[in-house]
N, C-alpha and C positions, 0 to 999 in steps of 0.2 A: 504494500500500500504506500503510495507516494503522498507525502504531506503537502499542503499548500504553503505558500510563502509566509502567511501570517502565523501558522502553527510553528514553522521553522524559526521565525524570529522570536516567538515566545520561548522556545527551547534555548535559544542562544542567550536571551535575556536572563533566563533562570540560571544558566551557567555563569554569566557575568556577575550576577547577584549572589552567587555562592549557594543557591538552592538546589543545584543539580550536580551530581558527581560524574556526569557523562563527559567524555572527551569530545573535541570537535570532530574527530574521525568517527566516533560512535554516533554523534548527531547526524553526520553525513550518511552513515549507513542506515540509520533509522528512517531518515526523511527521504532518502533516495536522491539527494542532491550531491554534486561533486564537492569534495573537501575544499577545493579552492573557492568555490562559490560560498560555502559556509564561512570561510575566513573573510571573504569580501563583505558578506552581510554583517559580520561582527564589526568590521571596520566602519561600515555605514552606521551601525547602531551607536558606536562610540563617538562618531562625528556628528551624530544627530541629523543625518541626511538621508535616512531610510524612507523609501516610498513603497507602500504595499501594492498600489495600483500603478500600472504603466502610464506614463505621461501622455501618450497618444491614444488612449483607450476610447475616448468619446469624440475624437476629431474625425472629420471627413477627410478623405484622401484629396491631395491637391490635384489629382488626375480625374476626380469625379466630375461627371457632367452636371452643370447647374440645372436646377429644376426648370427654369425658364426655357432653356434650350431643349430639354427633354419634352416639355409640353409643346414647344414649337414643332419638333420632329413628329410627334403624334398627330398634331393638327394638320400638318402638311400631308402626312401619309393618308389620313382619313379622307382628305379632299382629292387625292390622286387615285388613279386606278392602275398604277404601274406596279410591276413586280418589285420585290425587295431589292434585287440587284440593280435594276434601273433607277429605283429611288435613291440608292446609295450613290450612284454615279451622278445623279442630279444634285443631291445635297452636297457631296464632296468634302465636307469638313470633318467627318467622322468615318471610321472604318465600317466595313460591312458587319463585322461581329458586334460592334458597339450598337449600331442601329437595329440589328436583328434582336439583340437582347432587350432593348427598350421596347420594341414593338411586341415582342413576346410577353414582356412583363405587363403590358397594358392590354393583353388579350386580343391583339389585332391580327395574329397569325394563326391559321388553323394547322394543327399538327398532322402528321402522316396517318395517325390512327383515325382521325376524323374523316380524312379523305377516302379511306378504304371502307 
C-alpha cells in the first residue's frame, strides 16, 4: 500500500519531533517513496516550504482552446454542411484532431456505431 504525501509528511514530522523510532529508510519502505524523496520532504519541512498540493493543480493549460473560440468553431460547423476534413481546411487555425475533439465533445459527430 502506497501512502499519500500528507501521510508521509506526518510520519516525517513525528520522526523530527522524536515521537517515532522509524529511520528515514524505514519510512521510505513503509510509504513506498524513494529514500531521496523522503530526505527532500524532510528538508522542505525544516525550511517550512512544504506544499501538499501541486502548484499547477487547478490551472488550465496554456495550450487550451479558449471557450470563445470553441463556441465559434461549433457555431460555424453547425451552419456549414461540409465534412470535418473540409471544415478543418476552411478554418485553418487548429489541427484536425483538435476540431474533431471539440465537435465530438458537443455531440455534432455521429459515431460509426450509429451509422451501421
